Every structure is written in C-alpha cells, then in structure tokens.
C-alpha positions as CSV (number, residue, x, y, z in Angstrom):
1,M,-20.7,256.3,283.5
2,S,-18.4,259.3,283.0
3,I,-16.3,260.3,286.0
4,F,-17.1,263.9,285.1
5,R,-20.9,263.4,284.7
6,G,-22.7,266.8,285.0
7,A,-19.5,268.8,285.0
8,A,-19.4,270.0,281.4
9,S,-20.7,273.6,282.0
10,A,-18.3,274.2,285.0
11,Y,-15.5,272.6,283.0
12,Q,-16.1,275.0,280.1
13,A,-16.4,278.1,282.3
14,Y,-13.5,277.5,284.8
15,R,-10.9,275.1,283.4
16,P,-7.7,277.0,282.3
17,G,-6.5,276.8,278.7
18,L,-2.9,276.1,277.6
19,P,0.0,278.5,278.4
20,D,1.1,280.3,275.2
21,E,4.5,278.7,275.3
22,V,2.9,275.2,275.3
23,T,0.7,276.2,272.3
24,Q,3.7,277.4,270.3
25,L,5.6,274.2,271.2
26,L,2.8,272.0,269.9
27,A,2.3,274.2,266.8
28,A,6.0,273.9,265.9
29,T,5.6,270.1,265.5
30,L,3.1,270.8,262.6
31,A,5.3,273.2,260.7
32,E,6.3,270.8,258.0
33,C,2.8,269.1,257.6
34,P,1.0,270.3,254.5
35,W,-2.5,269.4,255.9
36,P,-2.0,268.8,259.6
37,A,-4.5,266.7,261.4
38,L,-5.0,267.0,265.2
39,L,-6.5,264.2,267.3
40,D,-7.3,265.3,270.8
41,L,-8.0,262.5,273.3
42,G,-10.0,263.2,276.4
43,T,-10.7,266.6,275.0
44,G,-13.0,267.8,277.8
45,T,-14.5,271.0,276.4
46,G,-11.8,271.5,273.7
47,Q,-9.1,273.6,275.3
48,V,-6.4,272.0,273.2
49,P,-8.0,272.4,269.7
50,A,-9.2,275.9,270.7
51,A,-5.5,276.8,271.1
52,L,-4.3,275.0,268.0
53,C,-7.1,275.5,265.5
54,R,-5.2,278.1,263.5
55,W,-2.4,275.7,262.7
56,V,-4.4,272.6,261.7
57,S,-6.5,271.5,258.7
58,R,-8.6,268.8,260.4
59,I,-9.6,268.3,264.1
60,D,-10.9,265.1,265.7
61,I,-11.9,265.3,269.3
62,V,-12.6,262.3,271.5
63,D,-14.3,262.1,274.9
64,V,-16.4,259.5,276.7
65,D,-18.7,262.3,278.0
66,A,-21.3,263.4,275.5
67,D,-22.0,266.7,277.4
68,M,-18.3,267.6,277.3
69,L,-18.2,267.0,273.5
70,A,-21.3,269.1,273.0
71,E,-19.7,272.0,275.0
72,A,-16.5,271.5,272.9
73,Q,-18.4,271.7,269.7
74,R,-20.2,274.9,270.8
75,T,-16.9,276.5,271.7
76,L,-14.9,275.4,268.7
77,G,-17.6,276.0,266.0
78,P,-16.9,279.8,265.8
79,L,-13.2,279.3,266.1
80,V,-12.5,276.7,263.4
81,G,-14.5,278.2,260.6
82,D,-14.3,275.8,257.6
83,T,-11.8,273.5,259.2
84,P,-13.4,270.0,259.4
85,L,-14.3,269.1,263.0
86,S,-15.4,265.6,264.1
87,A,-16.5,264.6,267.5
88,H,-16.2,261.0,268.7
89,C,-18.1,259.9,271.9
90,C,-16.0,257.0,273.0
91,R,-13.0,256.0,275.1
92,A,-9.7,257.0,273.7
93,E,-8.9,253.3,273.5
94,D,-11.9,252.7,271.3
95,F,-11.3,255.5,268.8
96,T,-11.7,254.4,265.2
97,T,-10.5,256.4,262.2
98,P,-13.1,258.6,260.5
99,H,-12.1,257.4,257.0
100,P,-9.7,254.9,255.4
101,G,-6.2,256.2,255.3
102,Y,-6.7,258.7,258.2
103,R,-3.5,259.5,260.1
104,A,-3.1,262.2,262.8
105,D,0.0,264.4,262.6
106,L,-0.4,265.4,266.3
107,V,-2.1,263.4,269.0
108,T,-2.7,265.2,272.3
109,A,-3.8,264.1,275.7
110,S,-3.9,267.1,278.0
111,R,-4.7,266.5,281.7
112,S,-6.4,263.3,280.6
113,F,-3.8,260.5,280.1
114,H,-4.1,259.3,283.7
115,W,-7.7,258.2,283.0
116,M,-6.7,256.0,280.0
117,D,-5.4,252.5,279.7
118,P,-1.7,252.6,278.7
119,G,-2.7,250.2,275.9
120,V,-4.1,253.3,274.1
121,L,-0.5,253.9,272.8
122,H,-0.7,250.6,270.9
123,R,-3.9,251.8,269.3
124,L,-2.3,255.2,268.4
125,D,0.4,253.4,266.4
126,A,-2.2,252.6,263.8
127,V,-3.7,256.1,263.5
128,T,-0.7,258.4,263.7
129,A,1.3,259.6,260.7
130,P,4.8,258.1,260.3
131,A,6.4,261.4,261.4
132,G,3.6,262.3,263.8
133,N,4.0,263.3,267.4
134,V,2.1,262.2,270.5
135,A,1.9,264.8,273.3
136,V,1.1,263.7,276.8
137,M,0.9,266.8,279.0
138,G,-0.6,268.5,282.0
139,D,0.0,270.8,285.0
140,G,-1.5,268.8,287.8
141,S,-4.5,270.2,289.6
142,L,-5.3,272.3,292.6
143,W,-5.4,269.1,294.6
144,T,-1.7,268.5,293.9
145,A,-0.6,272.2,293.9
146,S,1.8,273.2,296.7
147,S,1.0,276.8,297.6
148,T,-0.3,277.5,301.1
149,W,-3.8,278.3,299.9
150,T,-4.2,275.2,297.8
151,Q,-2.9,273.0,300.7
152,A,-5.5,274.7,303.0
153,L,-8.2,274.1,300.4
154,R,-7.2,270.4,300.1
155,T,-7.4,270.0,303.8
156,L,-10.9,271.5,303.8
157,I,-12.0,269.1,301.0
158,Q,-10.7,266.2,303.0
159,S,-12.6,267.3,306.1
160,Y,-15.8,266.8,304.1
161,L,-14.9,263.8,301.9
162,G,-12.1,261.9,303.7
163,E,-8.4,261.8,303.3
164,E,-8.3,259.9,300.0
165,R,-8.6,261.8,296.8
166,R,-11.9,260.9,295.0
167,A,-12.4,259.9,291.4
168,G,-16.0,261.1,291.2
169,E,-18.5,258.5,292.2
170,H,-16.2,255.7,291.2
171,G,-14.5,255.8,294.6
172,P,-10.9,256.6,295.5
173,Y,-8.4,257.8,292.9
174,R,-5.7,255.2,292.4
175,G,-3.2,257.4,290.7
176,E,-0.8,256.9,287.8
177,R,0.9,253.5,287.2
178,R,4.3,253.8,285.6
179,P,5.8,257.3,284.8
180,Y,4.4,258.6,281.5
181,G,7.8,258.9,280.0
182,D,8.5,255.2,280.7
183,L,5.1,254.2,279.1
184,L,5.9,256.2,276.0
185,A,9.5,254.9,275.8
186,A,8.2,251.3,275.8
187,S,5.7,252.1,273.0
188,A,6.2,252.7,269.3
189,F,6.7,256.4,270.2
190,S,9.9,255.7,272.0
191,Q,11.8,258.9,271.1
192,V,10.7,261.1,274.0
193,T,11.6,264.6,274.9
194,E,10.4,266.4,278.0
195,H,9.6,270.1,278.0
196,T,8.7,272.0,281.2
197,V,7.0,275.4,281.1
198,P,6.8,277.3,284.4
199,F,4.0,279.8,284.6
200,R,1.9,281.9,287.0
201,R,-1.8,281.8,287.1
202,T,-4.1,284.1,289.1
203,W,-7.5,283.0,290.4
204,S,-10.3,284.6,292.2
205,P,-12.1,282.7,295.1
206,L,-15.2,282.4,293.0
207,N,-13.2,281.0,290.0
208,V,-11.6,278.4,292.3
209,V,-14.9,277.2,293.7
210,G,-16.2,277.0,290.1
211,Y,-13.2,275.0,289.1
212,L,-13.8,272.6,291.9
213,D,-17.3,271.9,290.5
214,S,-15.5,270.7,287.3
215,T,-13.2,268.2,289.1
216,S,-13.6,264.5,289.9
217,F,-12.2,265.1,293.5
218,A,-14.6,267.8,294.6
219,A,-17.7,267.3,292.4
220,P,-20.9,268.8,293.9
221,S,-22.5,265.3,294.0
222,L,-19.8,264.0,296.3
223,F,-21.0,266.4,299.1
224,G,-24.6,265.5,299.0
225,D,-26.7,268.0,301.0
226,R,-23.5,269.5,302.4
227,H,-22.3,271.1,299.2
228,E,-23.6,274.6,299.9
229,A,-22.0,274.5,303.4
230,F,-18.7,273.5,301.8
231,R,-19.0,276.2,299.1
232,E,-19.5,278.9,301.7
233,E,-16.6,277.6,303.9
234,A,-14.3,277.4,300.8
235,L,-15.1,280.9,299.8
236,E,-14.4,282.2,303.3
237,L,-11.1,280.3,303.4
238,L,-9.9,281.4,300.0
239,A,-10.8,285.1,300.8
240,S,-8.6,284.9,303.8
241,Y,-5.6,284.0,301.6
242,A,-6.4,286.3,298.7
243,V,-4.4,289.5,298.2
244,D,-6.5,292.2,296.6
245,G,-9.0,289.5,295.7
246,A,-6.3,287.4,293.9
247,L,-4.9,284.0,294.6
248,V,-1.6,283.2,292.9
249,E,-0.7,279.7,291.6
250,D,2.9,279.0,290.5
251,A,2.8,275.9,288.4
252,V,4.7,273.9,285.8
253,F,3.1,272.6,282.6
254,T,5.0,269.5,281.5
255,V,4.8,268.3,277.9
256,L,6.2,264.9,276.8
257,L,6.6,264.8,273.1
258,A,7.0,261.3,271.7
259,R,7.5,260.1,268.1
260,R,8.8,257.0,266.4
261,P,12.6,256.7,266.4
262,Q,12.9,256.7,262.6
263,A,10.9,259.9,262.4
264,G,13.9,261.7,263.8
265,R,16.3,260.5,261.1
266,S,17.2,262.6,258.1
C-alpha cells in the first residue's frame, strides 16, 4: 500500500516545484549529452520532469502510487510535446529498463530518497550512462521547518496525532539511516558534490492546509472524524501568524550530485 494513498490530487495542487537555481544546476549536467534521458524516481506528480522537460529527449518516471503517476502524466503531457514519456508503476528498487541498451544521463530523487532502500544505488549502476549523474535532493518539509509558524503548526498536529511523526498509515516515521552523502560515497557514484540553494517561499493558510493533505505526516485519514476540526483549527492558527495573508518560509534546497569517479577525468 502506498504511503501517499489518496493524496495525488492534493500533491499536484499544493506541492511546490523546484527553485529555478536548482533547475539550472540539473540542466547543466545534461549540456554535453546529445540525447539526454531523465529517470525520475519517486516522481510524485512530476515536479522534476516538469522543470527539466525542455532539456531532455526522453523521460521515464517511476512511482509506486498509480494515482500519482496518472496525475504526473496529465500534467506532463502538454509540457513534453513529442518527447517520449514512459511511466513505471513500481518501487524505484524494482525499475527495469524500458528497452535494451537504455541508460539514463540524469537520475533524480527529489524529496523521495528517504522512502527508498539504499540498495537502489546498486540498481542504478546498471541503468545510468557512464558519465551520468545521480541527484539526491530536497528541502525538508513543513514538519522539519524552523520558523515560528511551522513550529506552532507541528505542535498542533502532534496534539491530534501524538508526538511521533507519522508515515501515513504505516505507523511512525523512522527517519533516514546514514547521511545521503555517505550512502552515495559508498556506491558506484562516489564522486559527490553538495550544492545548497537558499530560497524564500510564501504560503497562504489555505495552501498550507492543502499541502498537509498531500503529506504522510498529516494525511486526512490519520485524523479520522477529527480532520475537519483540525483543519479549522489549523486555518485559525495560521491566520494568526500571517502578515497580509502571507506566511513566509525561509528554506534551503540541498542537491547532492554524484557520479562515477572516472566520469570526472579528462
């Protein structure tokens, strides 16, 4: 069962895309590829390929949730034009190449690597081009954000669901294992560079509540018959922190770009 079961429409409507600087960073890795292929793992509703579609010649998206993939295809269809787009409903660890000789020039896992078995990196060694890059990236979530309003919101969620962060209906979220950089360094993609992109994002109270519906830690199903009461209380709380209707989030998008060591040699 998908951790994000039933969240696809909220995910599409309320999940933020990539900051422009992150998009440009990823696009630069494809500059010397004549027919660049993008493989996006844990695609959700396709935010990464939506940002990069103008720079790639083939897109493969992978997600275990069929509803997420359907939303991604609806979104990407008008954007990609004639660019081949293939959707694979499976775990990232179980991805199989769409045709013999397939190799991805850029593999991305945005806000999704923490749900995967680190063994996925071994699988990627067989499906990534010799000079290809693997990008593990994200900006945390409103659960981990440190502004006063996000901390107050987290406290409210905990008052309904308990202190531990939830992972949907699968129980408590157990967090990351080793640091991502260490996992990458121990893989075939051991040449790792870290890029940090500070940015500011503005929310409305309604957008925040919509975003919560897309998460594993505050999914509507976790609240049972108390969800509407939570929603009303959250809107009231957020309105008390908003300035001219806006809530400001200062965040950092971190991108770990990894490639095989020989790929960096001239």
